[in-house]
C-alpha atoms as a printed R data frame, in Angstrom:
    type eleno elety resid chain resno      x       y      z
1   ATOM     1    CA   MET     A     1  4.256   2.611 21.763
2   ATOM     2    CA   SER     A     2  1.255   4.536 23.110
3   ATOM     3    CA   ALA     A     3 -0.253   7.997 23.107
4   ATOM     4    CA   THR     A     4  1.151   8.523 26.607
5   ATOM     5    CA   ASP     A     5  4.685   7.542 25.562
6   ATOM     6    CA   PRO     A     6  5.046   7.583 21.746
7   ATOM     7    CA   SER     A     7  8.789   6.849 21.696
8   ATOM     8    CA   GLY     A     8  8.925   4.446 24.646
9   ATOM     9    CA   PHE     A     9 11.273   6.671 26.650
10  ATOM    10    CA   VAL     A    10  9.411   6.823 29.966
11  ATOM    11    CA   ARG     A    11 10.663   4.572 32.773
12  ATOM    12    CA   SER     A    12 10.047   4.512 36.509
13  ATOM    13    CA   PRO     A    13 12.401   5.568 37.935
14  ATOM    14    CA   PRO     A    14 13.619   7.731 34.999
15  ATOM    15    CA   SER     A    15 16.603   6.080 33.330
16  ATOM    16    CA   VAL     A    16 16.475   6.486 29.528
17  ATOM    17    CA   ILE     A    17 19.298   8.696 28.248
18  ATOM    18    CA   VAL     A    18 18.433  10.654 25.093
19  ATOM    19    CA   LYS     A    19 20.306  12.947 22.724
20  ATOM    20    CA   VAL     A    20 18.734  16.128 21.352
21  ATOM    21    CA   GLN     A    21 18.679  16.563 17.582
22  ATOM    22    CA   ASN     A    22 17.267  18.793 14.831
23  ATOM    23    CA   THR     A    23 15.993  21.622 17.027
24  ATOM    24    CA   SER     A    24 16.035  25.283 16.038
25  ATOM    25    CA   GLN     A    25 18.479  25.960 18.891
26  ATOM    26    CA   GLU     A    26 21.864  24.876 17.609
27  ATOM    27    CA   ALA     A    27 23.400  24.928 21.089
28  ATOM    28    CA   MET     A    28 20.795  22.412 22.251
29  ATOM    29    CA   ASN     A    29 21.510  19.844 19.528
30  ATOM    30    CA   GLY     A    30 23.766  17.040 20.679
31  ATOM    31    CA   GLN     A    31 23.042  17.645 24.363
32  ATOM    32    CA   LEU     A    32 22.215  14.668 26.581
33  ATOM    33    CA   GLY     A    33 19.502  14.242 29.169
34  ATOM    34    CA   VAL     A    34 17.279  11.774 30.990
35  ATOM    35    CA   VAL     A    35 13.574  11.543 30.155
36  ATOM    36    CA   ILE     A    36 11.330  12.377 33.119
37  ATOM    37    CA   GLN     A    37  7.840  12.060 31.635
38  ATOM    38    CA   TYR     A    38  5.642  12.714 28.594
39  ATOM    39    CA   THR     A    39  2.993  15.427 28.597
40  ATOM    40    CA   ALA     A    40  0.288  14.294 26.179
41  ATOM    41    CA   ASP     A    41 -1.531  17.645 26.138
42  ATOM    42    CA   ARG     A    42  1.607  19.384 24.824
43  ATOM    43    CA   GLY     A    43  2.949  16.418 22.855
44  ATOM    44    CA   ARG     A    44  6.383  16.785 24.404
45  ATOM    45    CA   TYR     A    45  8.802  14.921 26.647
46  ATOM    46    CA   LEU     A    46 10.181  16.557 29.772
47  ATOM    47    CA   VAL     A    47 13.945  15.991 29.730
48  ATOM    48    CA   HIS     A    48 16.363  16.756 32.572
49  ATOM    49    CA   MET     A    49 19.496  17.971 30.787
50  ATOM    50    CA   ALA     A    50 22.718  16.460 32.090
51  ATOM    51    CA   ASP     A    51 24.935  19.495 31.451
52  ATOM    52    CA   THR     A    52 22.719  22.441 32.426
53  ATOM    53    CA   GLN     A    53 20.646  20.603 35.073
54  ATOM    54    CA   GLN     A    54 17.535  22.239 33.558
55  ATOM    55    CA   THR     A    55 14.305  20.477 32.593
56  ATOM    56    CA   VAL     A    56 13.098  21.253 29.075
57  ATOM    57    CA   ALA     A    57 10.121  20.154 26.978
58  ATOM    58    CA   LEU     A    58 11.012  18.606 23.603
59  ATOM    59    CA   LYS     A    59  9.089  16.940 20.782
60  ATOM    60    CA   PRO     A    60  9.556  13.183 20.274
61  ATOM    61    CA   GLU     A    61 11.126  13.744 16.845
62  ATOM    62    CA   ASN     A    62 13.835  15.874 18.461
63  ATOM    63    CA   LEU     A    63 15.020  13.033 20.691
64  ATOM    64    CA   VAL     A    64 16.938   9.832 19.986
65  ATOM    65    CA   LYS     A    65 18.087   7.193 22.459
66  ATOM    66    CA   GLY     A    66 21.722   7.539 23.450
67  ATOM    67    CA   ASN     A    67 24.207   4.744 22.845
68  ATOM    68    CA   MET     A    68 26.475   3.273 25.533
69  ATOM    69    CA   ILE     A    69 29.033   6.081 25.166
70  ATOM    70    CA   ASP     A    70 26.245   8.668 25.474
71  ATOM    71    CA   GLN     A    71 24.979   6.921 28.617
72  ATOM    72    CA   ALA     A    72 28.424   6.971 30.227
73  ATOM    73    CA   LYS     A    73 28.923  10.631 29.305
74  ATOM    74    CA   ALA     A    74 25.464  11.619 30.570
75  ATOM    75    CA   GLN     A    75 25.950   9.845 33.888
76  ATOM    76    CA   TYR     A    76 29.348  11.522 34.291
77  ATOM    77    CA   LEU     A    77 27.748  14.925 33.647
78  ATOM    78    CA   LEU     A    78 24.896  14.189 36.041
79  ATOM    79    CA   LEU     A    79 27.437  13.233 38.700
80  ATOM    80    CA   THR     A    80 29.654  16.261 38.211
81  ATOM    81    CA   LYS     A    81 27.021  18.931 37.498
82  ATOM    82    CA   ASP     A    82 24.334  18.132 40.066
83  ATOM    83    CA   PRO     A    83 25.200  20.243 43.160
84  ATOM    84    CA   ARG     A    84 23.629  17.655 45.481
85  ATOM    85    CA   VAL     A    85 25.770  14.876 44.022
86  ATOM    86    CA   ARG     A    86 28.861  17.102 44.087
87  ATOM    87    CA   GLN     A    87 28.233  17.692 47.774
88  ATOM    88    CA   GLU     A    88 28.025  13.935 48.326
89  ATOM    89    CA   ILE     A    89 31.230  13.369 46.332
90  ATOM    90    CA   GLN     A    90 32.992  16.015 48.408
91  ATOM    91    CA   LYS     A    91 31.809  14.257 51.562
92  ATOM    92    CA   TYR     A    92 33.223  10.929 50.357
93  ATOM    93    CA   TYR     A    93 36.410  12.678 49.175
94  ATOM    94    CA   SER     A    94 36.902  13.983 52.706
95  ATOM    95    CA   LEU     A    95 36.126  10.540 54.114
96  ATOM    96    CA   VAL     A    96 38.717   8.878 51.859
97  ATOM    97    CA   GLN     A    97 41.281  11.552 52.689
98  ATOM    98    CA   SER     A    98 40.734  10.942 56.404
99  ATOM    99    CA   LYS     A    99 41.622   7.262 55.874
100 ATOM   100    CA   LEU     A   100 44.847   7.969 53.978
101 ATOM   101    CA   PRO     A   101 48.250   8.632 55.567
102 ATOM   102    CA   PRO     A   102 49.063  12.306 56.292
103 ATOM   103    CA   GLY     A   103 50.169  14.166 53.168
104 ATOM   104    CA   VAL     A   104 48.571  11.676 50.767
105 ATOM   105    CA   LYS     A   105 45.632  13.058 48.800
106 ATOM   106    CA   PRO     A   106 42.917  10.940 47.152
107 ATOM   107    CA   GLU     A   107 44.153  12.012 43.713
108 ATOM   108    CA   HIS     A   108 47.595  10.635 44.619
109 ATOM   109    CA   ALA     A   109 45.956   7.358 45.585
110 ATOM   110    CA   GLY     A   110 44.075   7.477 42.277
111 ATOM   111    CA   ALA     A   111 47.361   7.903 40.406
112 ATOM   112    CA   GLY     A   112 48.641   4.847 42.236
113 ATOM   113    CA   VAL     A   113 45.593   2.882 41.099
114 ATOM   114    CA   VAL     A   114 46.282   3.941 37.497
115 ATOM   115    CA   LEU     A   115 49.906   2.818 37.880
116 ATOM   116    CA   ILE     A   116 48.729  -0.552 39.225
117 ATOM   117    CA   LEU     A   117 46.343  -0.796 36.279
118 ATOM   118    CA   LEU     A   118 49.178  -0.200 33.803
119 ATOM   119    CA   ILE     A   119 51.354  -2.796 35.531
120 ATOM   120    CA   SER     A   120 48.420  -5.234 35.454
121 ATOM   121    CA   MET     A   121 48.061  -4.640 31.717
122 ATOM   122    CA   TYR     A   122 51.710  -5.507 31.287
123 ATOM   123    CA   LEU     A   123 51.517  -8.633 33.465
124 ATOM   124    CA   PHE     A   124 48.104 -10.016 32.527
125 ATOM   125    CA   GLY     A   125 47.584  -8.620 29.048
126 ATOM   126    CA   PHE     A   126 45.839  -5.595 27.620
127 ATOM   127    CA   THR     A   127 42.812  -7.552 26.396
128 ATOM   128    CA   ARG     A   128 41.927  -8.964 29.816
129 ATOM   129    CA   ILE     A   129 42.266  -5.640 31.597
130 ATOM   130    CA   LEU     A   130 40.244  -3.891 28.867
131 ATOM   131    CA   MET     A   131 37.542  -6.532 29.244
132 ATOM   132    CA   LEU     A   132 37.571  -6.028 33.019
133 ATOM   133    CA   ILE     A   133 37.172  -2.267 32.580
134 ATOM   134    CA   SER     A   134 34.281  -2.870 30.150
135 ATOM   135    CA   VAL     A   135 32.562  -5.154 32.676
136 ATOM   136    CA   LEU     A   136 32.970  -2.588 35.453
137 ATOM   137    CA   LEU     A   137 31.631   0.136 33.144
138 ATOM   138    CA   MET     A   138 28.587  -1.990 32.311
139 ATOM   139    CA   ILE     A   139 27.931  -2.631 36.002
140 ATOM   140    CA   GLY     A   140 28.256   1.095 36.637
141 ATOM   141    CA   LEU     A   141 25.707   1.887 33.924
142 ATOM   142    CA   LEU     A   142 23.297  -0.664 35.401
143 ATOM   143    CA   ILE     A   143 23.444   0.382 39.047
144 ATOM   144    CA   GLY     A   144 24.532   4.030 38.670
145 ATOM   145    CA   PRO     A   145 21.023   5.561 38.362
146 ATOM   146    CA   ASP     A   146 19.925   3.862 41.601
147 ATOM   147    CA   VAL     A   147 23.144   4.664 43.462
148 ATOM   148    CA   VAL     A   148 22.757   8.420 42.838
149 ATOM   149    CA   ALA     A   149 18.931   8.511 42.894
150 ATOM   150    CA   GLY     A   150 17.638  11.677 44.511
151 ATOM   151    CA   GLY     A   151 21.007  13.393 44.263
152 ATOM   152    CA   ARG     A   152 22.543  11.292 47.057
153 ATOM   153    CA   ILE     A   153 25.014   8.435 46.819
154 ATOM   154    CA   ASN     A   154 23.277   5.476 48.445
155 ATOM   155    CA   PHE     A   155 23.945   1.770 47.885
156 ATOM   156    CA   ASN     A   156 20.437   0.469 48.593
157 ATOM   157    CA   TRP     A   157 20.954  -3.087 47.386
158 ATOM   158    CA   ARG     A   158 17.260  -3.927 47.658
159 ATOM   159    CA   VAL     A   159 16.369  -1.111 45.256
160 ATOM   160    CA   ILE     A   160 19.306  -1.975 42.974
161 ATOM   161    CA   ALA     A   161 18.205  -5.626 42.822
162 ATOM   162    CA   ALA     A   162 14.555  -4.701 42.222
163 ATOM   163    CA   ASN     A   163 15.429  -2.384 39.317
164 ATOM   164    CA   PHE     A   164 18.216  -4.553 37.866
165 ATOM   165    CA   PRO     A   165 16.040  -6.435 35.293
166 ATOM   166    CA   MET     A   166 14.525  -3.194 34.018
167 ATOM   167    CA   ARG     A   167 17.970  -1.553 33.800
168 ATOM   168    CA   CYS     A   168 19.223  -4.542 31.790
169 ATOM   169    CA   ARG     A   169 16.355  -4.254 29.314
170 ATOM   170    CA   THR     A   170 16.895  -0.504 28.961
171 ATOM   171    CA   LEU     A   171 20.626  -1.017 28.355
172 ATOM   172    CA   ILE     A   172 19.984  -3.651 25.677
173 ATOM   173    CA   GLU     A   173 17.260  -1.613 23.952
174 ATOM   174    CA   GLN     A   174 19.428   1.503 23.883
175 ATOM   175    CA   ASN     A   175 22.291  -0.341 22.191
176 ATOM   176    CA   LEU     A   176 20.173  -2.723 20.063
177 ATOM   177    CA   PRO     A   177 17.143  -0.681 18.934
178 ATOM   178    CA   MET     A   178 15.841  -3.619 16.874
179 ATOM   179    CA   LEU     A   179 15.020  -5.403 20.154
180 ATOM   180    CA   GLN     A   180 12.963  -2.527 21.535
181 ATOM   181    CA   GLY     A   181  9.658  -3.842 22.863
182 ATOM   182    CA   LYS     A   182 10.612  -7.426 21.963
183 ATOM   183    CA   ILE     A   183 12.447  -8.475 25.103
184 ATOM   184    CA   SER     A   184 11.217  -8.848 28.679
185 ATOM   185    CA   ASP     A   185 12.977  -7.664 31.820
186 ATOM   186    CA   LYS     A   186 13.738 -11.244 32.922
187 ATOM   187    CA   VAL     A   187 15.180 -12.260 29.553
188 ATOM   188    CA   ALA     A   188 17.289  -9.093 29.433
189 ATOM   189    CA   ALA     A   189 18.588  -9.725 32.957
190 ATOM   190    CA   GLY     A   190 19.438 -13.308 32.010
191 ATOM   191    CA   LEU     A   191 21.388 -12.152 28.948
192 ATOM   192    CA   ILE     A   192 23.328  -9.543 30.924
193 ATOM   193    CA   VAL     A   193 24.129 -11.970 33.749
194 ATOM   194    CA   PHE     A   194 25.296 -14.556 31.197
195 ATOM   195    CA   LEU     A   195 27.485 -11.938 29.514
196 ATOM   196    CA   LEU     A   196 28.981 -10.874 32.862
197 ATOM   197    CA   LEU     A   197 29.683 -14.480 33.876
198 ATOM   198    CA   PHE     A   198 31.178 -15.287 30.471
199 ATOM   199    CA   SER     A   199 33.386 -12.189 30.677
200 ATOM   200    CA   ALA     A   200 34.460 -13.067 34.236
201 ATOM   201    CA   ARG     A   201 35.402 -16.562 33.102
202 ATOM   202    CA   ALA     A   202 37.431 -15.161 30.205
203 ATOM   203    CA   ILE     A   203 39.184 -12.695 32.505
204 ATOM   204    CA   PHE     A   204 39.996 -14.839 35.521
205 ATOM   205    CA   ILE     A   205 40.223 -18.405 34.172
206 ATOM   206    CA   PRO     A   206 43.207 -18.820 31.840
207 ATOM   207    CA   ARG     A   207 42.817 -20.923 28.710
208 ATOM   208    CA   PRO     A   208 44.663 -24.252 28.813
209 ATOM   209    CA   SER     A   209 47.786 -24.178 26.719
210 ATOM   210    CA   ALA     A   210 47.771 -26.340 23.595
């Protein structure tokens, strides 16, 4: 750690999800946000809060890295609370609705997807489908910050690929704090890719019967 980033939260682009703790404002404790930068002259981190969409200055001791559940929750809040992202979602909602048959709403199509998911669980097994959902969630956590960067939904695969190793390291460090500062971007990316490939093999290639 350094004087310009004592807790190692600063990333470019911002991506570290933190949880607020032990402040004098009870309503603030437990809230989630993404670290923007550290101001050395004030000794505080600037954190963009996921729920209120406000940027607040907090001491390092009042912040702790969020776990995987916190990350998923924070990204959901950022998606649903940011007016720019909500506008983009509404645009894509209208686009999807224009592609569906008359009288069919996107939420109806979503219910159909859930029904297909339940049938798949019955046919292929709960464990495999749960593993598939976990893999998709992990991929979402890795590429989500770049997809919604700047408040717009944009699949810039060049940017996603460039930031992928750093996102992998951040994901590992947030869930395994003992590895913080001890793993490089390339090693982290290799571990995540291996895990994804291993999971895909377990999901799609059936084990030979004894």
